[in-house]
N, C-alpha and C positions, 0 to 999 in steps of 0.2 A: 448613543451612537451605535451604529452597526458597522462590522468589519467583515468586508466580502473577500473570502480567500479563494484563488483560483491555482490550481495545479494541474498541470498538463503533462502527460507521458505518452511517448510512441509506443506502440504495442507491436512486438514482433510475433506474429501469429493471427490466426485465421478469425479476426473480428471486424469484419466490414459489412454492410448492408449494400447488396447487389445493385439497388437502384439508387445508392448515393445520398439516400436520406440519412438525418442525425438518428441515432439508436439511444434511447433513455434505458439505461441499465438500472438505475436506482434513484428513487425520488421521494425524499421524507421530508415534507415541509415542517413537521413538527420539530425536528432534529436540525433543520437549516441544512440539509446535506443533498446534494444533488451529483449523479454521475452519469456521463454521455459519451458516446463514440461519436465524433464530430468530423465530418468531411471537410469543413472549413474552421480550422481551430483559430484564424484570427478573429472571427466573428465574437468568438468567447473571450478572446485576449485583448479586445481593443482597448480596454481602460488601462490594463496591465501595461500595453504596448505605450500607450501614451505616457504613462509614469515613466517608464523606462527612457522614453525619449526626453522626457523633461529633466531627468537626472542627468543625462549625458550632455543636454544643452547648458546645464547649471555648471558641469564640470569644464565645459570648454568655453565659460563665459559668453554664452550666446542669448543670455536674457540679460534685461536692464530694468532699472525703474526710473522712468517709465518704459514700457516694453518697446524694444525696436520696431520699426515699421515693417522689418520683414520677417517678424518673430513667427507668425502664423505660417508662412510658408516654410520656414526652417522646421518648425514642428512637424508639419506634414510630411516633409523629405524625411526626417528622422523617424518618423512612424513608419513611413513606407520600406525603409530600409531594415527596420527591427522585422517588419513582416515577411521580407523576404528572407530573413535569416530563420524565422521560425519556420517557415515552409521548407527551406534547405535542411534543418535540423530534423524536420519529421520525416523528409524524403516521401517515399511511397507508402510507409505505414500508416495505419490508422492511429488517430489520436484519442485517449480517454480524457476526458474534462472533468475534474472534481472541483466543485463549487460548494463552499461552506459559508454560512450566514451565523454571525455570531455577534450579540450585543457585547460591548465593551465600555469601559469607563476612558473617554478621551479628553483632553482639553487642548482646544486648538490654541497655538500661541499668539501672542498679539501682533508679531510681524508678518502673520499668514498673509497671502496674497490672493484676492479674487481675480481670477482671469477667465474671462468668458462665462462658461457655465461651471467652473470648478474652482476649488481652493486649493493653494500649493502651500505647504508648509513643512517643518521638520520636527522629528520626535513627539508627535502629538500623544503617542502611547507605546507601551513596551510592546513592540510588534514581534520580536524575536520570542519572547517568552509564550505569548499566546499561540504562535505558530508551532512551537515545540508541542504544546499541549495538545494541538488538533492534528498533528502529525498522524497520531495512531488512527485516526479516522481515514486519512489518505491511505495509508497502508492497510488497513482492513478492507478498503474498497478494492485494491489491488489483488489483495489476496482472495477476496470474493470473486473477482472477475476469474481468475486463474482457476480455482476450484470448481466454479460454476459451469465455466465454458469447456472445461475438460480439455484444455490445449496447454501447451508446453510454453505458455506466453512469458516473454522477458520484456523489461520495460525500460525505456531510455527517457530521462527528464527532458523536458522541452522548455517549460515554462513555470515558475513558481512567483507568486506576487500577491499583494493585498492592498486593499484601499478602503476608505470610509464612505459611508453615506451619513450625513446630518439629518436633523428632523424635518428640513426642507426638501429631502431626496437629493441635494447636491452633493457630488463627487468631491471627498477631500483627499488630495494627494499628500500623505505623511511620507516623505522620502525615505526610503531603505528597502530598495526592491531586489528581487531574484531574478536571475535569468535562467538560461538553459545550457545545454550542450549540444553541440552538433557534431552493403546491405540489400541485397535484394531478398526478400523473404517469400515463400509463398504463402498466398492470403485467399481464405475461401470464405464465403459468407456465412454468418451466423444465422442458424434458424430460429423461428419464433419461441419454439420450446427451449433452446439454449438461452436466449434472452430473457425469458421468463425466468429460469432457473437460476440465471446469473443475479438477477434482483433479489431473489430469495436469499442465496447465499450471501451478497453483500449485506442484507439486513442482518443475518445471524452473525456473520464476522464483526459489524459495527457493534452490535449489541453485546458481544462477547467480551466485555472490558477485561476479564481476567485473562485474557489471551493476548491483550492488545500489544504488550511487549514483545511476544513470541512472534507475533505476525510481523512486528515492525522489524526484527532480527531477519525475520526469513526473507522479507521483501528486499532488504539489502543484497542478497543473494541473487535476486532476479535482475538487479540493475545491469545492463550491458555494459556498462562502465567498471563495473567490479571484475578483477581478473579472475581465473577459474580457482586459483588458490583460495583467495579471501571468498569468494562465491561458495566453495565446498565448505569451508569452516563456519561460515555464517549459516548456511543450510543445516549442517549437522548439529552444531549449537542449537538452533531453533527447534530441531526434531528432539534432540536430547531433553532440552526443557519441556516441550509439549509432552512427552512421555511421563516425565516426573510429575507433571501437573495433573494429568487425567488419571493415571495408574490407580490411586485410591478409589476412585470412583468405580473402575472395573474390576478392582480387586475385590471389593464389598459385594459388587454382583456376582462374581464366581462363587464366593464362600456361601451367599444366599442360596445359589443354585444347587451347590453341593448339599447343603443342608436340608434343601427340600427332596433331595432323593431319597433319603432314609431319615425318619423320625428319631432314630435311636439317639439317645443322650451321650452316649459312648462317643458316636461320629461328631456330635456337635463339639463335644469337650476336645476330642482330637484336633478338630480344625481350629476351634480357639487357641489351643497350644500352639499350632504351628503357626498362627497367625502372630501370636505374640513372641514366639522364637525368632521369626524371621523378620519381624519388623526392623525396618533399616538396613536389612542384609539382601533384600533382592538385588540382583544384578541388574543393568540395563536392560540385557537382553530377556531376562527373566519376565520384566515388567512389559517388553514389547510384546513378548507371547501372551501373557495375559490380555492386554489391550486387544490384541489381534483376534482374540476368541469372540469377541462382541462386535467390532468394527470389519472385521473381514474373515469370517469363519474359516474360508477355504484359502487361507493365507500362508500355506506351507512356503511357497516360494518367497513371499515377502520375509519371512523369517530367514530363510536363507541368504537374501539379499542383505538385509539388516546387519546379520552376522558378519558377512563379507566386508561390508562398509564400515563396520566398527574396527575390524582388522587393520583397513587401511588406516583410520583414525589413530589407532594405536601404534602403527608403525611411525606415523608422522609426529607422535607425541614421544617417541623413544628416540628421535633424531633422524630417523632413516630418510634417505633423500628420494623423494618419489617425483617424476617429473609432473608438473602440474598439469599437463594435457591430458594425463593418464587418469587423474582423479575422477571417481564417480559421482560427479556433481548432479547430474540429472537424475541418478538413482536415488539419491537423496531428495533431491525436490519431489520426485514422485511420489516418493513413501509419504513425505510431509503432505502433500496435497490429498492423498487418499484418506489419511487417518486424522487430518483436521477436518476435512469435508464431512467425512462418516461421523465424526464425533459432533460436529455442531448440529449436523441433521437430525442426529439421534436426540440430541439434548437442545432443541429450539426454546 
């Protein structure tokens, strides 16, 4: 049986199509993953909205067996109410829709009910476990959108849910639904080359499994419901882990380049000795400096910014009170954007 997961996020930033048409950011049928910027979010959420409406009606005992005569009208009314809530939650911001298809083992319980063209049941499969597994793909797509589009995008959850399709193509609502949260921002159109680059960066981010947890942590800092303190801590933690993960690659490249300058055995022995002595002794700032040699050679200012951010993080760690509004969250996010983007593009 196939599960379809839908995750919708309002995007605060310049990601809309001037003619109002849908923008396909990423489409990988082999992986079952598709991401679009949707002018009409409810067109993508129609089945999720119906599922949420059914859950609401069950809780309020608005269904029966047999179904009440006014069931269809009540269902229609509930769906329309949910659609209004979705539109209000997204406001004027564009919405990115992530759709994931996944084959799952599901067992339709004996007490499942067939209603019109869908099936209604409970606990057909472990939905939460699978959603947790696939969440990394959602955060990779959001991260790819940010680094590919080159904007300081932040994301606000609008909807999150899933449903099943059986072998006959019939929708199965196994109830355990997720909802959304409910601003005026300057929004300018994406150019064709930006859309193409976003698609390429999403592909790189989705394929970079070893960095999926880092991107998931980073995405938390981009959620508009996250306060500035937690956003700063999440972004800094993600940057710190990113540096630790990719440093060995660029350390080896630096040593290789230095060995290539002079073929003298003495130099090679000296570099080998330095590498051995300094193993596990490099400071975070040292590691960042090495990485910057390859990911942004003209990054003297980045090194200064990084050291300044680290001082702020150290002051917090030592218990100093710093007004949350003054934390350099955007500086951390911009560094993470740049160095993740340059790393994944350099190592496709």
